[in-house]
PQR file with spaces between the fields and no chain letter, atoms N, CA, C, O and H, PARSE charges and radii, in Angstrom:
ATOM       1  N    MET     1      17.545  162.178  152.082 -0.4000 1.5000
ATOM       2  CA   MET     1      17.959  161.089  151.517 -0.0000 2.0000
ATOM       3  C    MET     1      17.724  159.820  152.697  0.5500 1.7000
ATOM       4  O    MET     1      17.174  158.720  152.759 -0.5500 1.4000
ATOM       5  N    GLU     2      18.631  160.873  153.695 -0.4000 1.5000
ATOM       6  CA   GLU     2      18.807  159.603  155.141 -0.0000 2.0000
ATOM       7  C    GLU     2      17.278  159.112  155.551  0.5500 1.7000
ATOM       8  O    GLU     2      17.142  157.907  155.760 -0.5500 1.4000
ATOM       9  H    GLU     2      19.078  161.767  153.644  0.4000 1.0000
ATOM      10  N    THR     3      16.203  159.909  155.669 -0.4000 1.5000
ATOM      11  CA   THR     3      14.872  159.266  156.304 -0.0000 2.0000
ATOM      12  C    THR     3      14.174  158.402  155.349  0.5500 1.7000
ATOM      13  O    THR     3      13.365  157.499  155.561 -0.5500 1.4000
ATOM      14  H    THR     3      16.314  160.888  155.499  0.4000 1.0000
ATOM      15  N    ARG     4      14.890  159.094  153.708 -0.4000 1.5000
ATOM      16  CA   ARG     4      14.012  157.660  152.732 -0.0000 2.0000
ATOM      17  C    ARG     4      15.046  156.412  153.086  0.5500 1.7000
ATOM      18  O    ARG     4      14.371  155.383  153.106 -0.5500 1.4000
ATOM      19  H    ARG     4      15.547  159.827  153.536  0.4000 1.0000
ATOM      20  N    LEU     5      16.142  156.189  153.313 -0.4000 1.5000
ATOM      21  CA   LEU     5      16.775  155.239  154.165 -0.0000 2.0000
ATOM      22  C    LEU     5      16.148  154.508  154.919  0.5500 1.7000
ATOM      23  O    LEU     5      15.991  153.300  154.738 -0.5500 1.4000
ATOM      24  H    LEU     5      16.690  157.025  153.297  0.4000 1.0000
ATOM      25  N    LYS     6      15.704  155.176  155.884 -0.4000 1.5000
ATOM      26  CA   LYS     6      14.934  154.595  157.314 -0.0000 2.0000
ATOM      27  C    LYS     6      13.883  154.334  156.799  0.5500 1.7000
ATOM      28  O    LYS     6      13.575  153.276  157.346 -0.5500 1.4000
ATOM      29  H    LYS     6      15.832  156.157  156.031  0.4000 1.0000
ATOM      30  N    LYS     7      13.088  154.588  156.086 -0.4000 1.5000
ATOM      31  CA   LYS     7      11.799  154.301  155.895 -0.0000 2.0000
ATOM      32  C    LYS     7      12.149  152.684  155.211  0.5500 1.7000
ATOM      33  O    LYS     7      11.768  151.672  155.799 -0.5500 1.4000
ATOM      34  H    LYS     7      13.339  155.448  155.641  0.4000 1.0000
ATOM      35  N    SER     8      12.850  152.630  154.023 -0.4000 1.5000
ATOM      36  CA   SER     8      13.171  151.555  153.083 -0.0000 2.0000
ATOM      37  C    SER     8      13.352  150.211  153.603  0.5500 1.7000
ATOM      38  O    SER     8      14.387  149.850  154.162 -0.5500 1.4000
ATOM      39  H    SER     8      13.160  153.453  153.545  0.4000 1.0000
ATOM      40  N    LYS     9      12.324  149.467  153.411 -0.4000 1.5000
ATOM      41  CA   LYS     9      11.809  147.919  154.004 -0.0000 2.0000
ATOM      42  C    LYS     9      12.930  147.153  153.358  0.5500 1.7000
ATOM      43  O    LYS     9      13.116  146.080  153.931 -0.5500 1.4000
ATOM      44  H    LYS     9      11.483  149.761  152.956  0.4000 1.0000
ATOM      45  N    ALA    10      13.920  147.425  152.107 -0.4000 1.5000
ATOM      46  CA   ALA    10      14.922  146.873  151.566 -0.0000 2.0000
ATOM      47  C    ALA    10      16.021  146.819  152.571  0.5500 1.7000
ATOM      48  O    ALA    10      16.060  147.825  153.280 -0.5500 1.4000
ATOM      49  H    ALA    10      13.769  148.297  151.641  0.4000 1.0000
ATOM      50  N    PRO    11      17.070  145.770  152.862 -0.5600 1.5000
ATOM      51  CA   PRO    11      18.365  145.998  153.446  0.2800 2.0000
ATOM      52  C    PRO    11      19.508  146.901  152.808  0.5500 1.7000
ATOM      53  O    PRO    11      19.320  146.965  151.593 -0.5500 1.4000
ATOM      54  N    ILE    12      20.420  147.486  153.132 -0.4000 1.5000
ATOM      55  CA   ILE    12      21.117  147.986  152.700 -0.0000 2.0000
ATOM      56  C    ILE    12      22.520  147.590  152.703  0.5500 1.7000
ATOM      57  O    ILE    12      23.275  147.719  153.666 -0.5500 1.4000
ATOM      58  H    ILE    12      20.573  147.434  154.118  0.4000 1.0000
ATOM      59  N    ILE    13      22.787  147.160  151.703 -0.4000 1.5000
ATOM      60  CA   ILE    13      24.112  146.735  150.888 -0.0000 2.0000
ATOM      61  C    ILE    13      25.461  147.253  150.867  0.5500 1.7000
ATOM      62  O    ILE    13      25.739  147.445  149.683 -0.5500 1.4000
ATOM      63  H    ILE    13      22.174  147.056  150.920  0.4000 1.0000
ATOM      64  N    ILE    14      26.530  147.602  151.683 -0.4000 1.5000
ATOM      65  CA   ILE    14      27.925  147.984  151.336 -0.0000 2.0000
ATOM      66  C    ILE    14      28.945  146.895  150.866  0.5500 1.7000
ATOM      67  O    ILE    14      29.448  146.012  151.560 -0.5500 1.4000
ATOM      68  H    ILE    14      26.305  147.445  152.645  0.4000 1.0000
ATOM      69  N    ILE    15      29.166  147.182  149.367 -0.4000 1.5000
ATOM      70  CA   ILE    15      30.255  146.338  149.084 -0.0000 2.0000
ATOM      71  C    ILE    15      31.660  146.747  149.108  0.5500 1.7000
ATOM      72  O    ILE    15      32.161  147.721  148.546 -0.5500 1.4000
ATOM      73  H    ILE    15      28.758  147.900  148.803  0.4000 1.0000
ATOM      74  N    ASP    16      32.320  145.712  149.965 -0.4000 1.5000
ATOM      75  CA   ASP    16      33.748  146.411  149.911 -0.0000 2.0000
ATOM      76  C    ASP    16      34.753  146.365  148.610  0.5500 1.7000
ATOM      77  O    ASP    16      35.209  145.321  148.142 -0.5500 1.4000
ATOM      78  H    ASP    16      31.913  144.921  150.422  0.4000 1.0000
ATOM      79  N    LYS    17      34.983  147.528  148.172 -0.4000 1.5000
ATOM      80  CA   LYS    17      35.903  147.677  147.244 -0.0000 2.0000
ATOM      81  C    LYS    17      37.392  147.030  147.032  0.5500 1.7000
ATOM      82  O    LYS    17      38.066  146.957  146.005 -0.5500 1.4000
ATOM      83  H    LYS    17      34.612  148.375  148.552  0.4000 1.0000
ATOM      84  N    SER    18      37.675  146.577  148.394 -0.4000 1.5000
ATOM      85  CA   SER    18      38.933  145.974  148.035 -0.0000 2.0000
ATOM      86  C    SER    18      38.828  144.251  147.816  0.5500 1.7000
ATOM      87  O    SER    18      39.800  143.507  147.952 -0.5500 1.4000
ATOM      88  H    SER    18      37.128  146.636  149.229  0.4000 1.0000
ATOM      89  N    LEU    19      37.267  143.732  147.403 -0.4000 1.5000
ATOM      90  CA   LEU    19      37.018  142.578  146.872 -0.0000 2.0000
ATOM      91  C    LEU    19      37.508  142.702  145.206  0.5500 1.7000
ATOM      92  O    LEU    19      37.881  141.732  144.546 -0.5500 1.4000
ATOM      93  H    LEU    19      36.478  144.337  147.293  0.4000 1.0000
ATOM      94  N    ASN    20      37.438  143.778  144.813 -0.4000 1.5000
ATOM      95  CA   ASN    20      37.943  143.957  143.402 -0.0000 2.0000
ATOM      96  C    ASN    20      39.156  143.116  142.958  0.5500 1.7000
ATOM      97  O    ASN    20      39.263  142.378  141.978 -0.5500 1.4000
ATOM      98  H    ASN    20      37.135  144.566  145.349  0.4000 1.0000
ATOM      99  N    GLU    21      40.043  143.416  143.927 -0.4000 1.5000
ATOM     100  CA   GLU    21      41.591  142.748  143.639 -0.0000 2.0000
ATOM     101  C    GLU    21      41.774  141.202  143.667  0.5500 1.7000
ATOM     102  O    GLU    21      42.821  140.598  143.433 -0.5500 1.4000
ATOM     103  H    GLU    21      39.957  144.015  144.723  0.4000 1.0000
ATOM     104  N    LEU    22      40.480  140.634  144.020 -0.4000 1.5000
ATOM     105  CA   LEU    22      40.169  138.919  144.225 -0.0000 2.0000
ATOM     106  C    LEU    22      39.304  138.575  142.899  0.5500 1.7000
ATOM     107  O    LEU    22      38.883  137.419  142.855 -0.5500 1.4000
ATOM     108  H    LEU    22      39.630  141.124  144.210  0.4000 1.0000
ATOM     109  N    LYS    23      39.039  139.273  142.006 -0.4000 1.5000
ATOM     110  CA   LYS    23      38.086  139.570  140.701 -0.0000 2.0000
ATOM     111  C    LYS    23      38.916  138.645  139.707  0.5500 1.7000
ATOM     112  O    LYS    23      40.101  138.958  139.593 -0.5500 1.4000
ATOM     113  H    LYS    23      39.381  140.212  142.042  0.4000 1.0000
ATOM     114  N    GLY    24      38.399  137.380  138.856 -0.4000 1.5000
ATOM     115  CA   GLY    24      39.342  136.846  137.961 -0.0000 2.0000
ATOM     116  C    GLY    24      40.726  135.662  138.676  0.5500 1.7000
ATOM     117  O    GLY    24      41.654  135.073  138.120 -0.5500 1.4000
ATOM     118  H    GLY    24      37.437  137.125  138.948  0.4000 1.0000
ATOM     119  N    LYS    25      40.399  135.706  139.702 -0.4000 1.5000
ATOM     120  CA   LYS    25      41.246  134.775  140.394 -0.0000 2.0000
ATOM     121  C    LYS    25      40.613  133.054  140.377  0.5500 1.7000
ATOM     122  O    LYS    25      39.401  132.971  140.574 -0.5500 1.4000
ATOM     123  H    LYS    25      39.645  136.185  140.154  0.4000 1.0000
ATOM     124  N    GLU    26      41.314  131.835  140.172 -0.4000 1.5000
ATOM     125  CA   GLU    26      40.631  130.716  140.620 -0.0000 2.0000
ATOM     126  C    GLU    26      41.120  130.281  142.219  0.5500 1.7000
ATOM     127  O    GLU    26      42.322  130.195  142.471 -0.5500 1.4000
ATOM     128  H    GLU    26      42.299  131.903  140.011  0.4000 1.0000
ATOM     129  N    PHE    27      40.302  130.074  143.044 -0.4000 1.5000
ATOM     130  CA   PHE    27      40.631  129.274  144.437 -0.0000 2.0000
ATOM     131  C    PHE    27      41.032  128.068  144.449  0.5500 1.7000
ATOM     132  O    PHE    27      41.959  127.509  145.035 -0.5500 1.4000
ATOM     133  H    PHE    27      39.326  130.143  142.839  0.4000 1.0000
ATOM     134  N    PHE    28      39.940  127.587  143.475 -0.4000 1.5000
ATOM     135  CA   PHE    28      39.966  125.947  143.731 -0.0000 2.0000
ATOM     136  C    PHE    28      40.004  125.370  142.411  0.5500 1.7000
ATOM     137  O    PHE    28      39.053  124.756  141.927 -0.5500 1.4000
ATOM     138  H    PHE    28      39.187  128.041  142.999  0.4000 1.0000
ATOM     139  N    PRO    29      41.252  125.593  141.752 -0.5600 1.5000
ATOM     140  CA   PRO    29      41.273  125.022  140.289  0.2800 2.0000
ATOM     141  C    PRO    29      41.069  123.678  140.032  0.5500 1.7000
ATOM     142  O    PRO    29      40.659  123.286  138.940 -0.5500 1.4000
ATOM     143  N    GLU    30      41.394  122.743  141.215 -0.4000 1.5000
ATOM     144  CA   GLU    30      40.973  121.353  141.255 -0.0000 2.0000
ATOM     145  C    GLU    30      39.643  120.916  141.237  0.5500 1.7000
ATOM     146  O    GLU    30      39.193  120.092  140.441 -0.5500 1.4000
ATOM     147  H    GLU    30      41.727  123.062  142.102  0.4000 1.0000
ATOM     148  N    LYS    31      38.887  121.603  142.322 -0.4000 1.5000
ATOM     149  CA   LYS    31      37.593  121.457  142.238 -0.0000 2.0000
ATOM     150  C    LYS    31      37.049  121.912  140.795  0.5500 1.7000
ATOM     151  O    LYS    31      36.245  121.252  140.135 -0.5500 1.4000
ATOM     152  H    LYS    31      39.253  122.272  142.969  0.4000 1.0000
ATOM     153  N    LEU    32      37.579  123.075  140.425 -0.4000 1.5000
ATOM     154  CA   LEU    32      36.630  123.667  139.157 -0.0000 2.0000
ATOM     155  C    LEU    32      36.990  122.754  138.006  0.5500 1.7000
ATOM     156  O    LEU    32      36.048  122.543  137.242 -0.5500 1.4000
ATOM     157  H    LEU    32      38.231  123.611  140.961  0.4000 1.0000
ATOM     158  N    LYS    33      38.071  122.197  137.721 -0.4000 1.5000
ATOM     159  CA   LYS    33      38.327  120.954  136.951 -0.0000 2.0000
ATOM     160  C    LYS    33      37.190  119.977  136.691  0.5500 1.7000
ATOM     161  O    LYS    33      36.551  119.648  135.691 -0.5500 1.4000
ATOM     162  H    LYS    33      38.836  122.369  138.341  0.4000 1.0000
ATOM     163  N    LYS    34      37.183  119.509  138.483 -0.4000 1.5000
ATOM     164  CA   LYS    34      36.480  118.243  138.145 -0.0000 2.0000
ATOM     165  C    LYS    34      34.893  118.790  138.109  0.5500 1.7000
ATOM     166  O    LYS    34      34.072  117.879  138.214 -0.5500 1.4000
ATOM     167  H    LYS    34      37.702  119.776  139.295  0.4000 1.0000
ATOM     168  N    VAL    35      34.375  120.061  137.985 -0.4000 1.5000
ATOM     169  CA   VAL    35      33.324  120.373  137.843 -0.0000 2.0000
ATOM     170  C    VAL    35      32.752  120.389  136.341  0.5500 1.7000
ATOM     171  O    VAL    35      31.826  119.760  135.828 -0.5500 1.4000
ATOM     172  H    VAL    35      35.042  120.801  137.900  0.4000 1.0000
ATOM     173  N    ASN    36      33.661  121.360  135.817 -0.4000 1.5000
ATOM     174  CA   ASN    36      33.883  121.140  134.512 -0.0000 2.0000
ATOM     175  C    ASN    36      33.926  120.027  133.580  0.5500 1.7000
ATOM     176  O    ASN    36      33.490  119.969  132.430 -0.5500 1.4000
ATOM     177  H    ASN    36      34.413  121.871  136.233  0.4000 1.0000
ATOM     178  N    ASP    37      34.605  119.042  134.367 -0.4000 1.5000
ATOM     179  CA   ASP    37      34.239  117.559  133.432 -0.0000 2.0000
ATOM     180  C    ASP    37      33.234  117.082  133.782  0.5500 1.7000
ATOM     181  O    ASP    37      32.978  116.219  132.942 -0.5500 1.4000
ATOM     182  H    ASP    37      34.959  119.089  135.301  0.4000 1.0000
ATOM     183  N    ILE    38      32.303  117.103  134.688 -0.4000 1.5000
ATOM     184  CA   ILE    38      31.303  116.331  135.193 -0.0000 2.0000
ATOM     185  C    ILE    38      30.114  117.015  134.156  0.5500 1.7000
ATOM     186  O    ILE    38      29.314  116.220  133.663 -0.5500 1.4000
ATOM     187  H    ILE    38      32.511  117.803  135.371  0.4000 1.0000
ATOM     188  N    LEU    39      29.976  118.529  133.801 -0.4000 1.5000
ATOM     189  CA   LEU    39      29.012  119.422  133.216 -0.0000 2.0000
ATOM     190  C    LEU    39      29.574  119.078  131.589  0.5500 1.7000
ATOM     191  O    LEU    39      28.924  119.547  130.655 -0.5500 1.4000
ATOM     192  H    LEU    39      30.626  119.175  134.201  0.4000 1.0000
ATOM     193  N    ALA    40      30.573  118.400  131.362 -0.4000 1.5000
ATOM     194  CA   ALA    40      31.115  118.340  130.248 -0.0000 2.0000
ATOM     195  C    ALA    40      30.475  116.987  129.765  0.5500 1.7000
ATOM     196  O    ALA    40      30.190  116.888  128.571 -0.5500 1.4000
ATOM     197  H    ALA    40      31.101  118.019  132.121  0.4000 1.0000
ATOM     198  N    LYS    41      30.216  115.866  130.679 -0.4000 1.5000
ATOM     199  CA   LYS    41      29.642  114.746  130.183 -0.0000 2.0000
ATOM     200  C    LYS    41      28.265  114.619  130.509  0.5500 1.7000
ATOM     201  O    LYS    41      27.591  113.867  129.805 -0.5500 1.4000
ATOM     202  H    LYS    41      30.448  115.946  131.649  0.4000 1.0000
ATOM     203  N    SER    42      27.708  115.248  131.490 -0.4000 1.5000
ATOM     204  CA   SER    42      26.362  115.323  131.600 -0.0000 2.0000
ATOM     205  C    SER    42      25.743  116.993  131.042  0.5500 1.7000
ATOM     206  O    SER    42      24.523  116.970  130.875 -0.5500 1.4000
ATOM     207  H    SER    42      28.256  115.860  132.061  0.4000 1.0000
ATOM     208  N    GLY    43      26.089  117.718  130.888 -0.4000 1.5000
ATOM     209  CA   GLY    43      25.634  118.792  130.384 -0.0000 2.0000
ATOM     210  C    GLY    43      24.515  119.692  131.458  0.5500 1.7000
ATOM     211  O    GLY    43      24.202  119.268  132.570 -0.5500 1.4000
ATOM     212  H    GLY    43      27.080  117.737  131.023  0.4000 1.0000
ATOM     213  N    LEU    44      24.142  120.650  131.029 -0.4000 1.5000
ATOM     214  CA   LEU    44      23.403  121.507  131.821 -0.0000 2.0000
ATOM     215  C    LEU    44      21.909  121.353  131.703  0.5500 1.7000
ATOM     216  O    LEU    44      21.483  121.480  130.555 -0.5500 1.4000
ATOM     217  H    LEU    44      24.397  120.996  130.125  0.4000 1.0000
ATOM     218  N    PRO    45      21.000  121.099  132.672 -0.5600 1.5000
ATOM     219  CA   PRO    45      19.541  121.150  132.525  0.2800 2.0000
ATOM     220  C    PRO    45      18.920  122.033  131.575  0.5500 1.7000
ATOM     221  O    PRO    45      19.229  123.222  131.501 -0.5500 1.4000
ATOM     222  N    ASP    46      17.945  121.418  130.753 -0.4000 1.5000
ATOM     223  CA   ASP    46      16.786  122.602  130.189 -0.0000 2.0000
ATOM     224  C    ASP    46      16.033  123.100  130.748  0.5500 1.7000
ATOM     225  O    ASP    46      15.041  122.468  131.112 -0.5500 1.4000
ATOM     226  H    ASP    46      17.694  120.452  130.813  0.4000 1.0000
ATOM     227  N    ILE    47      16.174  124.314  131.022 -0.4000 1.5000
ATOM     228  CA   ILE    47      15.445  125.429  131.556 -0.0000 2.0000
ATOM     229  C    ILE    47      14.071  125.531  131.227  0.5500 1.7000
ATOM     230  O    ILE    47      13.233  125.732  132.106 -0.5500 1.4000
ATOM     231  H    ILE    47      16.979  124.827  130.726  0.4000 1.0000
ATOM     232  N    LYS    48      13.750  125.399  129.940 -0.4000 1.5000
ATOM     233  CA   LYS    48      12.615  125.607  129.300 -0.0000 2.0000
ATOM     234  C    LYS    48      12.007  124.379  129.338  0.5500 1.7000
ATOM     235  O    LYS    48      10.952  124.362  128.703 -0.5500 1.4000
ATOM     236  H    LYS    48      14.431  125.236  129.226  0.4000 1.0000
ATOM     237  N    LYS    49      12.366  123.143  129.966 -0.4000 1.5000
ATOM     238  CA   LYS    49      11.689  121.978  130.185 -0.0000 2.0000
ATOM     239  C    LYS    49      11.243  121.669  131.575  0.5500 1.7000
ATOM     240  O    LYS    49      10.471  120.722  131.728 -0.5500 1.4000
ATOM     241  H    LYS    49      13.223  123.157  130.482  0.4000 1.0000
ATOM     242  N    LEU    50      11.713  122.487  132.791 -0.4000 1.5000
ATOM     243  CA   LEU    50      11.535  122.757  133.898 -0.0000 2.0000
ATOM     244  C    LEU    50      10.380  123.720  134.324  0.5500 1.7000
ATOM     245  O    LEU    50      10.025  123.666  135.501 -0.5500 1.4000
ATOM     246  H    LEU    50      12.339  123.257  132.667  0.4000 1.0000
ATOM     247  N    LYS    51       9.878  124.431  133.640 -0.4000 1.5000
ATOM     248  CA   LYS    51       9.100  125.352  133.880 -0.0000 2.0000
ATOM     249  C    LYS    51       7.773  124.878  133.654  0.5500 1.7000
ATOM     250  O    LYS    51       6.812  125.627  133.830 -0.5500 1.4000
ATOM     251  H    LYS    51      10.166  124.475  132.683  0.4000 1.0000
């Protein structure tokens, strides 16, 4: 397995398990509210038209 990792061209990413305790928390509630208001007024772009 170790030799396969050495030959791999893809980066090896190790995710820190302590990040799970941050899941579901809002860090910037005022900015999140502002963005949600803007999206409610203008809406999201239609992805099918962009292609």
